N, C-alpha and C positions, 0 to 999 in steps of 0.2 A: 411684583404682584401685591397688592395690597393684605392686610393681616385683615381678621374679621372684625375687630375694634375698631381700626381704620375705616371700614367701612359703613361701621354701624354711624360711628359720630358725621360721615360725609351724607347719610341718610337723614339723620337726624337734622343735619343741618340742612338738607332743601326742605324738610317738613316745620321748622322754625321758619324758613321766610315764606313757606306758602301760606303759614298761620297767621302771621304778620299782613298778608295780605287781605285774606279773610277776614282779620281783627275791625279792617273797615267799616265791614255789613255792621258791627254794632255800636258805630257811631251813632250818637240821638240824632233825630231828626224832627221837626216841627212844621204843624201844617202851615203851610206857605205858599204864596201862588209859585205857578213852576218857574217863571222866570227867575224867580229869588232863590231858586233853587239849585243845585247841581245832582242830576240822573249819575249813580254810578253803580256799572255793571261788572260783575268778576265771574270767570267761566275758569273752574280748574277742570282738568281734563287728563284721563289718563289712557292709554292703549298697552295691554300689556299682553304680549304676542311670542309663541313658540311652539315649533314643529319636530318631528323628528325625519330624515330625511335617507334617502336610501339612495342609491349610489356606487357605481364601482365596487360592488359585491360587500358593502360594507355599510352601516347606519351611524349618522351623526346627530345628535339632538342639537338643535340651532335656536337660537335666538332670531327673531323676523321683524326685526327694527321696533322695538317696544317701545314706547316714549310717554312723559308726563310733562305737562305746559299748563300755563295759566295767559288767561286774554283778562286785559282791564280797559273801561271804556270808560270814560267821563264825558257828559255832554251839558252844556248850558245856553239855552236857546237853541241857535243855528250852528255852533261851533262844539266839534268835540275832538277829544284827545284818547289816542289809543295805543296801546302798551302790551308786548306780548314775548314769551319766554317759552321754548321748548328745548327740552334735554330728551338724548336719546339714551337707555337704560339697558346694561347689558345685564339683565337679570340671572340668565340661565347660564353665565360665564362662558358662553361658545366663541369660538374665535371666527367662526365663518358664517355666510350666510349667501343664500340666492338669491335674495331679494335685494335688488338694485337699489331702491331708496333707502337701504340700510347703509350705504357707505356715508363715512364722515368728509369733510372738505378734506383737499389737497390739491396742491398746486398743478397749474396746466404744465405739463411735461413731465410731472414727480409721478413716477411709479408707484402704484397704490398695491404692496404683494401680499396686503393682507391686513383685517381691521385691527385697529388696538386694542388692550383687554380692559380700558379703564372701566370702570363702573357706568359713569355717565360721562357724555359730549354730546357738545354742542350742536342743535339740528337747527332752530330758528330764534332770532331775538328781534326786535325791533321797536322802534317810538314813531307816532305819527299822528296826524292833524287830519281832520275830515271836515267840509264844507258843506255838508247837507249834497246839494243839486250839485253845485261848483267841485265835486268828486273827492277824493283821498289821496293823501300825499304821506309817505310813510320811506322812513330809513333804517338800514341793518341790514341781518342777514334773513333772507326772506324770500319764499316762492317767486320765481320769475315769471314775468310777461311771455317769457317763450315757451313754459309751461302752463300759461292758461289753456294754451291748444294744446302742447302732447300729454296734457292731464287727460282727455278724453278717452284713451284707453289703458292708462295706467288704471287698473281697475281690479287685477288678479291679487289674492292674496301673499302671493309669493312670487311667482316669476311676473315676466314681462318687462316693459320699459326697455329693451336691448336692442330697438330698432328706430329709436326717437332722438340719438344724439343728446340725448337730455342728460343720464349721470353718465358722461364722458370719462375713460381713462380708470374706472374704478372708483372715481370721486363722486361727491354730490352735486357735482357741476358749478360750483362755488365760485371757483377764480374765473370762469369766463362767461358764468351769467346764464347759462341754459338750466340748472336747478334751483339749486336752493340760494340764490344769488349774494355773494359776501360784498358786504361794503357797498350796496344799492341804495340808491333814489328812485323810487316807482312810485307813480301816480297812475290810479286807477278812476274810473267813472262809468256810469249808465246812461244812455240818454234814448230814451224811449226801447226799442228794442237790440239797439247797439250798446256792444260794451268796448270799450276802448284801454288800452295801456300804454305807457312810455316808461323808460327804465335808462338809469345812466350807473355805472358805478365808478366808485372813487375811491381807489384802493393804494393810492400812493406808489404807483409803479414805476419802475426806473425805464419809462418809456418813451419818456421826453412828449408827451401829451398832457393837456389839461385832468381828462378823462379817462378811465382805461378799458369801456365800452359802452355800448347803449343796445337798446332792442325795443319793438314794439309791438303790440297785437292789436287787432281788432275781430270782434266776433258780432255775428246776428242771430238773434233768436227768431228764426223763420215762422215757426208755431210752438206753442207749448211745449211739445216733445222733441222738437230738432233745433239744434243748432250747428253752426258752422263757422271757424276761423281761420286766420291765419298767422302766423306770427311770423318776427327775423330777431335776430340778434348778430350782434360782431364784437368781437373782443379786440384788444390793442395791445398787441405785444410790440418789446423792442425791436427798429428796423435791423439795428446791430445783429440782432440772433437771427433775423430770418435770412439779412445777407448774405453772412460769413460762411453757411452751408454746413456747419456742424451736426443741425438736428436733421436725421434723414427725413424725406418728405415732405420739410416746411418752408413753401415756398411762397407765405403770402400772409393775410392775416386774418385770423377763424371768424369762418362765417357759417350761419344757420339760417333756414328758412322753413316753416313747415305748414301745412294746409292739412285741416282736418272736419269731422262732423260727426256729430255725437246726437244720437236717438236715444231717448228713454220713454218707454212706452209699459203701460200696465201690467203687460206679461213679458214684453221682450224688450231687451234693449241692446243697441247696434252702434257701435263706433268704429271709426276710422282715422289713421294719421298718415301721411306720407312727408318725409323729411329730405334735404339734399345740403349737405353739409360740406364745407371747402377748408381745408388745414382744421377741421376742429375736434379731431379725436385722434387716441395716442396708445399705443401698446406698445410691450417689451419685443425686438426683434431679435434676430441671430445671424449671424456669416463670420466667416474665416476671413481673419485678414490676410495681407500678402507672405505673413510671416508663418503663419498657420493657424495662428492664434484664433481662440474660439470668441468674439464677442457678443453682447446683449445690448445694444443700444436704444434708447428710446425714439422708437417711429410713428411719424406723424400724417395720416392719411385722411384723405376726403372719402367720400361716403353716399348711398343715397339707401333710403328705408321706407319699410312698410312696417304697420302695426293697425293687426284687427282685435276686436273685441266684440263677443254677442253674449248676453245673459238670457235667459229663461228662469220667470220667477215663477214659484208658488206659493202659498202662504208662508211656511217657513225654509223652505229648500228651495234652491236654485241650481242648476247650471249652468257652468260656463265655459268657454271654447275662444280661443283666440291664436293669431300666429304673429310672428316676430320674424322679419328680415332684414338683415343688414349687410350692405355687399360694399367693400371697403375696396379704394382703386390707392395704388402707390406711385406718387411721380419721382423718378429720380432727380438727386441735385445736379445741376448743372455739371459742378465741380466736384462731385463725387463719384469714385469708382466704381460705387454698391449699387447694385438694380434691383437685388431681389430680397431686402432682408425681412421679408415676412412671408409665410408661406403663401402660395398663390391661390390656395383651396380655401383662405383665409374670408371665413364669413360668419354671420348668425343667422339659422336658419330651423328654428323652432314652433313645433304645434304644441299647444298648451290646452289642456284638457283639464277641469275642475268640478266640484260639488263643494256647496257648503250647506250649513244645515244651524239654524236658530232656533234653541230650543227655549231661549226667555230672552229679554229683550237685550240685555247687554253682554250674551255668552253665543259666540259662535263657534263651530267646529267645522274644519276644513279640509281637503283634499284636492292633490293638483298632481298632475303627472306633465313633464317635460319631454316631449320627444324630440330630439335636436340632429340634425342633419348637416350640422355645421361641424367647422375645424376651427382652432383657435391661431394665433398668427405663426405659433412655432411648430404647425401641423397637427397635433394633434386632433383626435376625434374629441365633440363633445359629449358628455355622458349623459344618458338618458338618468332624471332624476324622477323618485315621486314623493311625495310631502304629504304629513300627514298630522295635525296639530289643532291647536285653540286658539282665539282669543277673547279680550275679554275689555270692551270699553266703555269708559264710566265719563260723563261729564255731568256737570248741574251748571247751572247759572243763577247769580243770586244778585237781584237788584234792591236799588235803596234810593230814597230823594234824601239829598244832606242838604239842612238848611245854611244860609251864608251866614 
């Protein structure tokens, strides 16, 4: 565990880096024609969030995916350049959270038993080029095109995103490119009412392929309040890993597909997402081997999922409701004797209710209740959880014309 002096040094180093970026704003400028100048924008932001969670007859003060970040954009004529970095901040020193978005990166097939206790963790970091009407090309760790659609229902303060196969296996979906995609190259563009996205991953993985994953998304703005979309993602694993049969349930390359709709009205918001994945999620199983020894292997499974979200809005108060359903399906390996390494009742079946109140612009109080009828892979009943907390979201944008 870090000592407080080490912690303070880390914090001060981050402040210094941010200050250097903001110092650009002080660069002298001169009145010149726009074509002879560079337009620079810097947007620092912070989201500080935490709550008390009550479950299993105990109360736990938890971190809720707090983050700090900076976005930088430069433009000259029709050509622009962008960069962004976002860090997760464990300011409450909590070791667990019910927020799926709070997971940090982990490899596919690597069980995440708990979140690391470090103060800072990498959420996003990318560079890119903008070509105005020709779109935007970015590379690094960034939100995937698959999540362009599954984000429709990811709007709760704590719960949700458990039926969309976005944050798989307790990770941030980085390795397989479904969440915050690791080492990805993404192209996005808007053409009239259509939004398109394409993605490849270049992770240098040992799979005898030039790329390690690909994805695509397409969305259409039907009317100003309604958008529909579809997305696809495929990760490439080593053929030897698939064919040797040592990973229970793994029979092919991980594939994900989703359809969704998102309505945002003056008083009511409603969104829905349906998901189908093959070989795309994993958990910790259990079985007794022929010698009677208890084993807890990694188990891969298929699943179908459904997420619903609804919100009713007043001036400062909002009521939230939603549903997450995720039904796994396990297929035994042909050359492996184990047929039931996960509980037959394993599924996610959550009803979510919540309320949020915003007394002033940057501050929000929230409370959410998860009522679960699901079971874990080991057969334990999922806990009902009640949370109450607050968040402070701050951001500003600095703009400057810099003479060449």
